[in-house]
C-alpha positions as a printed Julia matrix, in Angstrom:
330×3 Matrix{Float64}:
   0.0    0.0     0.0
   1.49   3.33   -1.06
   1.37   6.75    0.58
  -1.04   7.84   -2.15
  -3.4    5.02   -1.17
  -3.37   6.25    2.41
  -4.55   9.67    1.27
  -7.97   8.22    0.39
 -10.39   9.48    3.0
 -14.02  10.39    3.44
 -13.72  13.28    0.98
 -13.65  10.65   -1.76
 -17.13   9.41   -0.8
 -18.74  12.33   -2.65
 -17.53  10.77   -5.91
 -19.57   7.65   -5.23
 -22.88   9.29   -4.35
 -23.99  10.66   -7.69
 -26.95   8.33   -8.08
 -29.84   8.91   -5.72
 -30.31   5.18   -5.22
 -26.82   4.78   -3.76
 -27.22   4.48    0.03
 -25.24   6.86    2.24
 -22.08   5.62    3.89
 -23.22   4.19    7.25
 -22.25   6.12   10.36
 -21.26   2.84   12.02
 -18.72   2.29    9.23
 -16.68   5.37   10.17
 -13.4    4.47   11.86
 -12.79   6.21   15.18
 -14.22   9.73   15.66
 -16.24   8.49   18.63
 -17.01  11.96   20.0
 -18.4   13.14   16.67
 -20.55  10.03   16.23
 -21.84  10.29   19.78
 -22.87  13.94   19.36
 -24.83  13.05   16.21
 -26.54  10.15   17.96
 -27.41  12.36   20.94
 -29.13  14.99   18.81
 -30.96  12.16   17.05
 -32.05  10.87   20.47
 -33.26  14.22   21.78
 -34.31  16.85   19.21
 -34.77  19.35   22.06
 -30.98  19.46   22.27
 -30.94  21.91   19.35
 -28.35  22.43   16.63
 -24.82  21.03   16.45
 -21.72  21.84   14.43
 -18.72  19.65   13.57
 -15.43  21.43   12.9
 -12.48  19.81   11.19
 -10.34  19.49    8.09
 -11.53  17.81    4.91
 -11.6   14.04    4.94
 -12.48  13.52    8.6
 -15.92  12.06    7.87
 -17.96  15.04    9.08
 -20.61  15.1     6.37
 -20.45  11.33    5.86
 -21.35  10.8     9.52
 -24.27  13.22    9.3
 -25.59  11.64    6.08
 -25.23   8.21    7.65
 -27.71   9.2    10.33
 -30.47   8.95    7.71
 -30.74   5.17    7.94
 -30.73   5.19   11.76
 -33.59   7.64   12.28
 -36.94   6.03   13.17
 -40.29   6.47   11.49
 -42.94   8.92   12.68
 -46.62   9.2    11.86
 -47.09  11.79    9.09
 -50.12  13.11    7.23
 -50.18  11.64    3.75
 -49.17  14.05    0.99
 -48.1   16.82    3.36
 -45.0   18.71    2.24
 -44.2   19.61    5.85
 -44.48  16.14    7.46
 -47.31  17.33    9.71
 -48.07  15.26   12.79
 -51.79  14.3    12.8
 -51.79  14.4    16.61
 -50.59  18.01   16.82
 -53.57  19.94   15.49
 -52.19  23.3    16.61
 -49.02  22.83   14.53
 -50.52  21.81   11.21
 -49.6   23.64    8.01
 -52.27  25.73    6.3
 -53.1   23.03    3.75
 -53.68  20.42    6.45
 -55.72  22.87    8.54
 -57.93  23.84    5.63
 -58.39  20.32    4.27
 -62.05  19.35    3.85
 -61.24  15.65    3.62
 -60.12  13.29    6.34
 -56.42  13.58    7.11
 -55.04  10.1     6.66
 -51.57   9.34    7.89
 -48.87   6.7     7.64
 -45.38   6.06    9.07
 -42.53   7.87    7.33
 -38.85   7.96    8.19
 -37.79  11.17    9.88
 -36.37  13.4     7.13
 -32.72  14.33    6.79
 -32.15  16.86    4.02
 -28.93  18.46    2.84
 -28.6   22.06    1.68
 -26.39  21.99   -1.44
 -23.52  24.47   -1.56
 -24.72  27.42   -3.61
 -28.43  26.76   -3.06
 -30.57  29.83   -3.65
 -32.52  31.48   -0.85
 -35.7   30.52   -2.68
 -34.66  26.86   -2.61
 -33.76  27.08    1.07
 -36.76  29.06    2.3
 -39.39  28.37   -0.35
 -41.66  30.72   -2.27
 -44.45  30.96   -4.8
 -44.25  29.71   -8.38
 -45.73  31.38  -11.47
 -49.12  29.8   -10.68
 -49.06  31.28   -7.16
 -48.52  27.85   -5.63
 -46.35  27.73   -2.54
 -43.26  25.61   -3.06
 -41.65  24.61    0.23
 -37.94  25.04    0.69
 -35.54  22.88    2.66
 -36.59  24.48    5.96
 -40.17  23.36    5.36
 -39.37  19.92    4.03
 -37.1   19.27    7.03
 -39.9   19.88    9.53
 -39.73  17.28   12.33
 -36.34  16.22   11.03
 -32.77  17.29   10.37
 -31.07  19.71    8.0
 -27.44  19.12    7.06
 -25.45  22.21    6.13
 -22.01  21.13    4.93
 -19.3   23.82    4.97
 -21.62  26.17    6.84
 -18.93  28.85    7.05
 -19.22  29.3     3.27
 -22.92  30.11    3.57
 -23.98  33.75    3.7
 -23.99  34.63    7.44
 -27.41  36.27    7.17
 -28.84  33.12    5.56
 -27.27  30.89    8.21
 -28.62  33.08   11.01
 -32.05  33.02    9.42
 -31.99  29.21    9.24
 -30.99  29.06   12.91
 -33.78  31.53   13.81
 -36.35  29.31   12.1
 -34.95  26.17   13.7
 -35.16  27.69   17.17
 -38.69  29.05   16.72
 -40.09  26.01   14.89
 -42.06  28.33   12.6
 -41.16  29.86    9.25
 -42.85  33.15    8.43
 -42.27  34.75    5.05
 -40.47  38.06    4.76
 -43.4   39.51    2.73
 -41.31  40.23   -0.36
 -41.54  36.53   -1.22
 -45.25  36.29   -0.43
 -47.25  35.95    2.77
 -47.14  32.49    4.32
 -46.37  30.63    7.53
 -45.71  26.97    8.13
 -44.2   24.65   10.77
 -40.43  24.27   10.49
 -39.16  22.46   13.55
 -35.83  20.86   12.66
 -32.3   20.38   13.96
 -29.33  21.73   12.03
 -26.29  19.49   11.76
 -23.62  21.8    10.35
 -20.04  21.12    9.35
 -17.17  23.46    8.62
 -13.52  23.34    7.61
 -11.54  26.13    9.34
  -9.41  26.46    6.19
 -12.52  27.94    4.51
 -12.71  30.71    7.12
 -14.08  31.11   10.63
 -17.61  31.57   11.86
 -18.45  34.64   13.89
 -18.3   33.81   17.63
 -21.9   34.94   18.13
 -23.06  32.51   15.43
 -20.95  29.67   16.82
 -22.49  30.11   20.26
 -25.93  29.53   18.77
 -25.04  25.86   18.35
 -25.87  23.73   21.37
 -22.9   21.47   20.73
 -19.66  21.93   18.83
 -16.86  19.44   18.39
 -13.49  19.54   16.68
 -12.36  16.46   14.75
  -8.89  15.68   13.42
  -7.61  13.34   10.77
  -6.68   9.94   12.11
  -2.9    9.48   12.27
  -2.69   5.89   13.48
  -1.4    3.84   10.54
  -3.58   0.79   11.25
  -6.73   2.91   11.47
  -5.81   4.76    8.28
  -5.4    1.45    6.46
  -8.81   0.37    7.78
 -10.35   3.63    6.48
  -8.94   2.94    3.02
 -10.23  -0.62    3.11
 -13.74   0.42    4.08
 -13.97   3.32    1.63
 -12.79   1.06   -1.18
 -15.34  -1.61   -0.23
 -18.07   1.03   -0.29
 -16.88   2.33   -3.65
 -16.97  -1.12   -5.22
 -20.43  -2.07   -3.9
 -22.24   0.47   -1.69
 -25.31  -1.72   -1.2
 -23.26  -4.73   -0.1
 -21.17  -2.57    2.24
 -24.29  -1.13    3.88
 -25.85  -4.6     4.18
 -22.73  -5.91    5.9
 -23.13  -3.14    8.48
 -26.9   -3.62    8.72
 -26.98  -5.42   12.04
 -24.96  -2.75   13.83
 -27.0    0.0    12.15
 -30.24  -1.61   13.33
 -28.88  -1.87   16.86
 -28.13   1.87   16.91
 -31.51   2.6    15.3
 -33.23   0.76   18.13
 -31.2    2.68   20.71
 -32.14   6.0    19.11
 -35.83   5.05   18.87
 -35.85   3.9    22.49
 -34.09   7.1    23.6
 -36.58   9.32   21.74
 -39.44   7.52   23.47
 -37.71   7.69   26.85
 -36.19  11.17   26.97
 -39.35  13.0    28.08
 -39.59  10.67   31.08
 -36.01  11.08   32.23
 -35.74  12.62   35.71
 -33.29  15.43   36.44
 -32.42  15.22   40.17
 -32.08  18.53   41.98
 -28.48  17.79   42.96
 -27.6   17.44   39.26
 -29.37  20.72   38.41
 -27.45  22.4    41.23
 -24.2   20.96   39.86
 -25.02  22.32   36.41
 -25.63  25.78   37.91
 -22.27  25.7    39.7
 -20.44  24.62   36.54
 -22.01  27.4    34.47
 -21.33  30.03   37.12
 -17.72  28.92   37.57
 -17.11  29.16   33.82
 -18.91  32.47   33.44
 -21.45  30.92   31.07
 -24.62  31.04   33.17
 -27.09  31.99   30.43
 -30.28  30.43   29.14
 -28.77  29.08   25.93
 -25.86  27.29   27.62
 -28.05  26.01   30.46
 -30.64  24.53   28.11
 -27.96  22.87   25.98
 -26.27  21.3    29.0
 -29.57  20.1    30.48
 -30.83  18.63   27.2
 -27.43  17.11   26.43
 -27.39  15.34   29.8
 -30.97  14.16   29.29
 -30.06  12.83   25.85
 -27.03  10.99   27.23
 -29.1    9.34   29.95
 -31.87   8.31   27.54
 -29.38   6.98   24.97
 -27.94   4.83   27.75
 -31.46   3.59   28.57
 -31.77   5.33   31.94
 -34.67   7.36   33.35
 -32.47   9.51   35.58
 -29.58  11.87   34.94
 -26.29  11.55   36.78
 -23.3   13.84   37.21
 -21.48  11.57   34.76
 -24.04  12.41   32.06
 -23.28  16.1    32.55
 -19.54  15.45   32.48
 -19.79  13.45   29.25
 -21.43  16.31   27.33
 -19.88  19.33   29.08
 -17.0   19.86   26.65
 -19.31  19.51   23.64
 -21.73  22.07   25.08
 -19.35  24.56   26.68
 -16.04  24.28   24.86
 -16.94  26.68   22.04
 -18.6   29.36   24.16
 -17.1   32.64   25.24
 -17.56  33.96   28.76
 -20.88  35.65   29.49
């Protein structure tokens, strides 16, 4: 195996994903990068955690890991034909079409959506708008409702557009800006963003809007690098077979995520743990609502993912760096 062979990394996966029927590289197939994979699984387990960002050089598997989440997400009940994946049990959060429907709203299970904003996508494609027949065409923020929106190389996106996406994600509602027509629809989704620092930095205020941030580095261990090459080559030769060979482990993680999503709202947060969180935030000068919510929800997600109905100090410790490491002092 030559040095050139060892340069093959997850950047090369984009060359093998041109056909829509090609399955994404499975998250369980990524060598190492345990912290990154865990953060993605936690936000899948507890959508209340908010938005996360993965920072690292090209080839570290950032976008591949996020795309691989698609086959681990569970199904949810969704109104048939709805562009916004409306939940039939949440009447107050239906889109206008579902609210105004004169027929019975039938529903069926559908996998939680994970959409990716292409680099260079227009604002109209991201936010939606009206066509020449005055029909509302939803954008990515609408289609991702109740799901996840991947923004690869987020630091190349117009800062105003990125802030607007984060505003919508946090509010769960998208209201038009009038110049593109008057409409409102549910848009509750989590952003999974990636960025390569070589492309430029994100403003600190924008970075702090992410509940979790993690830095990933290229793997240097020679044995692990050889294993990366082996797996990427196997995927390139036969993506379907590669995914099938990882199916059992993928299904195991899918069951853990589904169980965690069902469990997280029943997880108890003991007062001594809440007090510990307050002391940590105060000591670090980060005692604000955004940091507190992220740390609480991160700890809840960690407990639920580990199939527990109570939070421990260890849960807080396991997510503290992810939640607090990228924040400036209050």
